[in-house]
Rosetta silent file (secondary structure, phi, psi, omega in degrees, C-alpha in Angstrom):
SEQUENCE: MKADKLYLVGFMGAGKTTVAHALGRRLGWRPEDIDSRIEGREHRTVAAIFAEDGEAYFRRAERYVLHELLPERNLVVATGGGTFVDPENRALMLSDGAVAWLDVPLSAVVERIPVDGRRPLASDRLQMEELYHRRRAAYAAAHVRIDAGRPLEEVVERLLDWIGY
SCORE:     score description
SCORE:     0.000 S_00000001
   1 L     0.000  111.952  177.047    0.001   -0.015    0.036 S_00000001
   2 L   -79.875  133.991 -172.174    1.546    3.344   -1.052 S_00000001
   3 L  -152.662  144.733  168.804    0.682    6.097    1.456 S_00000001
   4 L  -112.211    9.987  166.976    1.578    9.410    2.502 S_00000001
   5 E  -141.111  147.524  172.534    0.062    9.151    5.980 S_00000001
   6 E  -132.683  127.789  173.216    0.101    6.273    8.394 S_00000001
   7 E  -102.673  121.006  174.411   -2.238    5.856   11.278 S_00000001
   8 E   -96.814  128.986 -169.915   -1.257    3.473   13.996 S_00000001
   9 E  -131.876  154.046 -176.866   -4.094    2.030   15.870 S_00000001
  10 L   153.531  177.047 -173.499   -4.240   -0.655   18.717 S_00000001
  11 L   -75.742  163.519  175.052   -4.736   -1.060   22.538 S_00000001
  12 L   -52.821  139.877  177.445   -3.034    0.880   25.073 S_00000001
  13 L    86.052    0.823  179.531    0.537   -0.301   25.573 S_00000001
  14 L   -70.675  -10.805 -178.357    0.875   -1.536   21.909 S_00000001
  15 L   100.201    8.780 -177.369    3.694    0.743   21.266 S_00000001
  16 H   -52.973  -45.903  172.908    2.001    3.316   19.012 S_00000001
  17 H   -57.302  -51.478 -175.609    3.896    6.264   20.167 S_00000001
  18 H   -65.074  -39.062 -171.813    7.238    4.576   20.142 S_00000001
  19 H   -77.210  -38.380  179.987    6.625    3.145   16.725 S_00000001
  20 H   -61.098  -44.166  175.941    5.336    6.436   15.358 S_00000001
  21 H   -61.162  -47.880  175.152    8.623    8.175   16.429 S_00000001
  22 H   -59.676  -43.740  177.283   10.869    5.449   15.011 S_00000001
  23 H   -66.474  -43.804 -175.579    8.862    5.372   11.704 S_00000001
  24 H   -62.577  -38.758 -175.872    8.776    9.189   11.462 S_00000001
  25 H   -70.376  -50.234 -175.706   12.662    9.269   11.707 S_00000001
  26 H   -60.865  -34.681 -169.959   13.090    6.577    9.045 S_00000001
  27 H   -99.875   -9.439 -174.367   10.739    8.109    6.681 S_00000001
  28 L    75.146   17.703 -175.601   11.439   11.754    7.398 S_00000001
  29 L   -99.624  153.134 -179.683    7.748   12.297    8.272 S_00000001
  30 E   -87.320  131.153 -178.053    6.517   14.056   11.432 S_00000001
  31 E   -85.748  144.355  167.842    5.156   11.732   14.205 S_00000001
  32 E  -129.459  137.207  177.130    1.973   12.913   15.819 S_00000001
  33 E  -121.509  120.928 -179.919    0.364   11.566   18.948 S_00000001
  34 H   -55.821  -46.528 -176.590   -3.282   12.324   19.439 S_00000001
  35 H   -63.498  -38.849 -177.151   -3.177   12.000   23.136 S_00000001
  36 H   -68.073  -37.891  177.591   -0.244   14.372   23.482 S_00000001
  37 H   -60.347  -46.116  178.585   -1.910   16.913   21.203 S_00000001
  38 H   -60.126  -45.338 -174.320   -4.998   16.827   23.486 S_00000001
  39 H   -64.787  -34.909  177.085   -2.910   17.098   26.639 S_00000001
  40 H   -73.182  -32.052  175.956   -1.157   20.196   25.147 S_00000001
  41 H   -71.596  -44.360  178.284   -4.357   21.884   24.143 S_00000001
  42 H   -75.021  -16.956 -175.567   -5.928   21.107   27.517 S_00000001
  43 L    49.231   42.379  178.391   -2.736   21.901   29.546 S_00000001
  44 L  -162.570  154.597 -177.649   -3.701   18.662   31.585 S_00000001
  45 L   -62.079  162.555  166.242   -3.087   14.855   31.450 S_00000001
  46 H   -62.332  -42.648 -175.832   -5.526   12.410   29.795 S_00000001
  47 H   -66.609  -32.236  174.010   -6.058   10.966   33.149 S_00000001
  48 H   -64.584  -47.880 -174.392   -7.075   14.535   34.511 S_00000001
  49 H   -56.240  -49.164  176.852   -9.369   15.079   31.621 S_00000001
  50 H   -52.533  -47.754 -170.084  -11.145   11.703   32.222 S_00000001
  51 H   -72.398  -32.664 -169.499  -11.452   12.501   35.995 S_00000001
  52 H   -88.854  -39.834 -167.653  -12.534   16.125   35.469 S_00000001
  53 H  -127.080  -16.719  175.656  -14.573   16.035   32.370 S_00000001
  54 L    92.824  161.985 -179.172  -15.337   12.326   31.527 S_00000001
  55 H   -64.843  -31.712 -179.150  -14.686   10.086   28.672 S_00000001
  56 H   -63.766  -41.006  177.242  -17.294   11.711   26.360 S_00000001
  57 H   -64.166  -43.477  176.171  -15.524   15.031   26.561 S_00000001
  58 H   -57.504  -47.599 -179.887  -12.168   13.313   25.858 S_00000001
  59 H   -61.963  -29.677  175.339  -13.665   11.569   22.800 S_00000001
  60 H   -69.101  -52.734  178.975  -14.911   14.880   21.482 S_00000001
  61 H   -54.120  -38.163 -178.272  -11.353   16.449   21.899 S_00000001
  62 H   -66.110  -39.845  177.330   -9.961   13.321   20.143 S_00000001
  63 H   -67.683  -38.127  178.441  -12.310   13.737   17.135 S_00000001
  64 H   -69.755  -43.264  175.509  -11.399   17.456   16.917 S_00000001
  65 H   -54.139  -50.603 -176.737   -7.594   16.628   16.795 S_00000001
  66 H   -51.738  -47.495 -176.466   -8.264   13.848   14.262 S_00000001
  67 H   -68.778  -36.945  174.938   -9.966   16.390   11.999 S_00000001
  68 H   -51.266  -35.808 -174.989   -7.158   18.923   12.474 S_00000001
  69 H   -82.109  -14.998 -175.369   -4.668   16.250   11.067 S_00000001
  70 L   -58.090  -40.655 -175.974   -6.715   15.281    8.026 S_00000001
  71 L   -73.636  -26.645 -174.400   -5.334   17.890    5.616 S_00000001
  72 L   -75.238  146.663 -176.119   -1.731   17.198    6.636 S_00000001
  73 L  -119.987  167.465 -179.461    0.527   14.709    4.747 S_00000001
  74 L    54.076   55.993 -174.603    3.712   12.863    5.592 S_00000001
  75 E  -131.010  145.320  163.823    2.567   12.044    9.107 S_00000001
  76 E  -121.848  110.034 -164.580    2.718    9.077   11.234 S_00000001
  77 E   -97.587  104.689  172.476   -0.254    9.337   13.611 S_00000001
  78 E   -80.629  101.837  176.753   -0.127    7.388   16.951 S_00000001
  79 L   -75.289  159.191  175.144   -3.875    7.252   17.926 S_00000001
  80 L   -68.827  161.702  177.218   -5.353    6.853   21.286 S_00000001
  81 L   -59.883  -30.075 -175.028   -6.463    3.248   22.072 S_00000001
  82 L   -97.318  -12.507 -174.408  -10.116    4.238   21.690 S_00000001
  83 H   -54.719  -53.977 -177.513   -9.748    6.457   18.612 S_00000001
  84 H   -74.097   -7.112 -178.505  -10.358    3.795   15.960 S_00000001
  85 H   -70.850  -39.508 -177.163  -13.117    2.244   17.992 S_00000001
  86 L   -74.959  115.913 -175.174  -15.451    5.081   17.006 S_00000001
  87 H   -46.269  -35.703 -178.399  -17.051    4.445   13.479 S_00000001
  88 H   -78.282  -35.551  177.520  -16.708    7.950   12.322 S_00000001
  89 H   -71.135  -36.946 -177.347  -13.124    8.275   13.309 S_00000001
  90 H   -62.582  -44.563 -177.976  -12.492    4.804   11.794 S_00000001
  91 H   -64.325  -48.519 -176.590  -14.071    5.777    8.459 S_00000001
  92 H   -57.709  -48.569 -169.638  -12.068    9.066    8.368 S_00000001
  93 H   -69.553  -42.306 -170.681   -8.719    7.269    8.954 S_00000001
  94 H   -65.100  -32.062 -179.780   -9.262    4.338    6.563 S_00000001
  95 H   -85.151  -16.491 -172.591  -10.100    6.877    3.731 S_00000001
  96 H   -91.156  -35.616 -171.235   -7.309    9.458    4.617 S_00000001
  97 L  -156.330 -159.115  173.449   -4.329    7.126    4.862 S_00000001
  98 E   -93.684  134.698 -175.700   -2.949    3.713    5.607 S_00000001
  99 E  -112.737  120.912  174.725   -4.116    2.199    8.930 S_00000001
 100 E  -118.054  129.199  179.433   -1.988   -0.357   10.749 S_00000001
 101 E   -86.393  109.148  175.291   -3.128   -2.226   13.799 S_00000001
 102 E   -78.528  106.914  177.804   -0.094   -2.775   16.200 S_00000001
 103 E   -97.754  126.911 -179.866   -1.391   -6.028   17.844 S_00000001
 104 L  -132.680  147.425  175.970    0.172   -7.138   21.162 S_00000001
 105 L   -71.435  153.768  177.168   -1.118  -10.097   23.316 S_00000001
 106 H   -52.854  -35.946  178.684   -2.969   -9.070   26.562 S_00000001
 107 H   -58.454  -41.238  178.130   -0.111  -10.406   28.644 S_00000001
 108 H   -73.959  -23.714  176.102    2.178   -7.882   27.159 S_00000001
 109 H   -65.507  -47.797  178.653   -0.243   -5.113   27.693 S_00000001
 110 H   -55.673  -45.411  173.854   -0.449   -6.070   31.356 S_00000001
 111 H   -60.882  -43.037 -177.579    3.270   -6.036   31.634 S_00000001
 112 H   -68.448  -27.327 -170.911    3.535   -2.585   29.962 S_00000001
 113 L  -107.616  112.014  173.258    0.787   -0.680   31.724 S_00000001
 114 L   -79.136  152.257  178.477    1.371    0.167   35.350 S_00000001
 115 L   -88.896   73.482 -174.858   -1.631    0.653   37.529 S_00000001
 116 L  -125.013   12.070  172.539   -0.655    4.231   38.592 S_00000001
 117 L    98.450  -23.718 -175.531   -3.655    6.227   37.403 S_00000001
 118 L   -69.957  -16.497  176.151   -2.060    7.623   34.237 S_00000001
 119 L  -113.988   88.499 -174.181   -4.173    5.270   32.048 S_00000001
 120 H   -50.932  -33.358 -174.697   -7.788    5.800   33.331 S_00000001
 121 H   -87.200    0.809 -175.424   -9.114    2.827   31.471 S_00000001
 122 H  -109.897   -1.116 -173.992   -6.373    0.535   32.923 S_00000001
 123 L   -68.733  -35.383  175.388   -7.073    1.070   36.654 S_00000001
 124 L  -106.057  110.407  179.401   -9.345   -1.928   36.917 S_00000001
 125 H   -49.922  -42.583 -178.544   -7.597   -4.888   35.349 S_00000001
 126 H   -66.496  -43.131  175.572  -10.700   -6.975   34.792 S_00000001
 127 H   -58.375  -43.540  174.788  -12.398   -3.991   32.959 S_00000001
 128 H   -61.080  -36.501  175.851   -9.215   -3.489   30.989 S_00000001
 129 H   -69.813  -36.726  174.085   -9.198   -7.089   29.843 S_00000001
 130 H   -61.171  -48.724  173.497  -12.774   -6.802   28.778 S_00000001
 131 H   -53.354  -43.979  173.572  -12.015   -3.673   26.855 S_00000001
 132 H   -47.990  -56.474 -174.114   -9.124   -5.359   25.188 S_00000001
 133 H   -69.712  -33.025  174.936  -11.232   -8.030   23.863 S_00000001
 134 H   -65.825  -36.779 -174.478  -14.105   -5.739   22.770 S_00000001
 135 H   -80.080  -11.218 -176.848  -11.856   -3.376   20.886 S_00000001
 136 H   -63.120  -35.335 -177.212  -10.169   -6.168   18.812 S_00000001
 137 H   -61.640  -50.488  174.787  -13.122   -6.343   16.493 S_00000001
 138 H   -56.818  -49.075 -176.993  -12.681   -2.647   15.534 S_00000001
 139 H   -61.810  -22.141  174.331   -8.983   -2.829   15.180 S_00000001
 140 L   -58.885  -25.059 -178.530   -9.427   -5.790   12.781 S_00000001
 141 L   -82.803    4.174  169.866  -10.887   -3.305   10.280 S_00000001
 142 L   -63.472  166.251 -177.876   -7.403   -1.750    9.764 S_00000001
 143 L   -72.233  -27.342 -176.914   -5.769   -2.256    6.406 S_00000001
 144 E  -147.806  143.977  176.028   -3.077   -4.384    8.013 S_00000001
 145 E  -104.019  129.706  177.150   -2.262   -6.293   11.369 S_00000001
 146 E  -118.414  134.090  174.578    1.343   -5.986   12.545 S_00000001
 147 E   -78.888  106.109  178.958    2.605   -8.187   15.407 S_00000001
 148 L   -92.902    7.925  170.821    3.879   -5.439   17.688 S_00000001
 149 L   -83.662    7.932 -176.965    5.265   -7.990   20.260 S_00000001
 150 L   -98.194  162.962 -179.854    8.366   -8.156   18.113 S_00000001
 151 L   -51.898  145.838 -179.704   11.502   -5.914   18.541 S_00000001
 152 H   -51.621  -43.538 -173.688   10.878   -2.335   17.521 S_00000001
 153 H   -65.923  -39.494  177.063   13.231   -2.406   14.543 S_00000001
 154 H   -61.092  -48.112  173.732   11.301   -5.339   13.134 S_00000001
 155 H   -56.609  -45.698  177.795    7.951   -3.734   13.508 S_00000001
 156 H   -64.160  -44.654  175.826    9.304   -0.580   11.707 S_00000001
 157 H   -63.724  -38.095  176.842   10.635   -2.632    8.904 S_00000001
 158 H   -58.859  -38.035 -179.781    7.390   -4.482    8.457 S_00000001
 159 H   -73.968  -46.256  178.419    5.566   -1.255    8.271 S_00000001
 160 H   -50.509  -44.354  179.201    8.082    0.323    5.810 S_00000001
 161 H   -60.354  -44.147 -173.573    7.626   -2.787    3.592 S_00000001
 162 H   -67.668  -38.887  178.746    4.009   -2.616    3.667 S_00000001
 163 L   -78.956    0.737  173.877    3.801    1.103    2.761 S_00000001
 164 L    81.796   29.623  179.649    6.284    0.595    0.003 S_00000001
 165 L  -111.550    0.000    0.000    9.385    2.382    1.435 S_00000001
């Protein structure tokens, strides 16, 4: 798939931000992180937004940032874990660029995500596990599934091959 924008989707802890930065360096493209843009605009963390204004408010901010990024090209966009779950967001991303699902096993997510409050949807492990399984159906709509449990360099190489670079 030849593309001038790549969206990375997947569950929290899949490595979307890390891969976006590594891939951006290799391509000479700008990495963007939707959660970081929201935090910059709001001058508070995602956890604070969830606590103070709720998930619905956060999802509206997420959609706003996604719309901001639509006209830009040569980007690697690290989405939030729930961004691609929303049908409107999913349709926009699928039509705007190449969408890669960074898939990791639940055991890796549990190892990578501390229960420290920074990830509001990870504070209850049972709920997080249920969320992980529910979201997989949406992630499967991505253009490609990449095993993100592999070393970073290998994940980046697979993505470069897939988009034709």
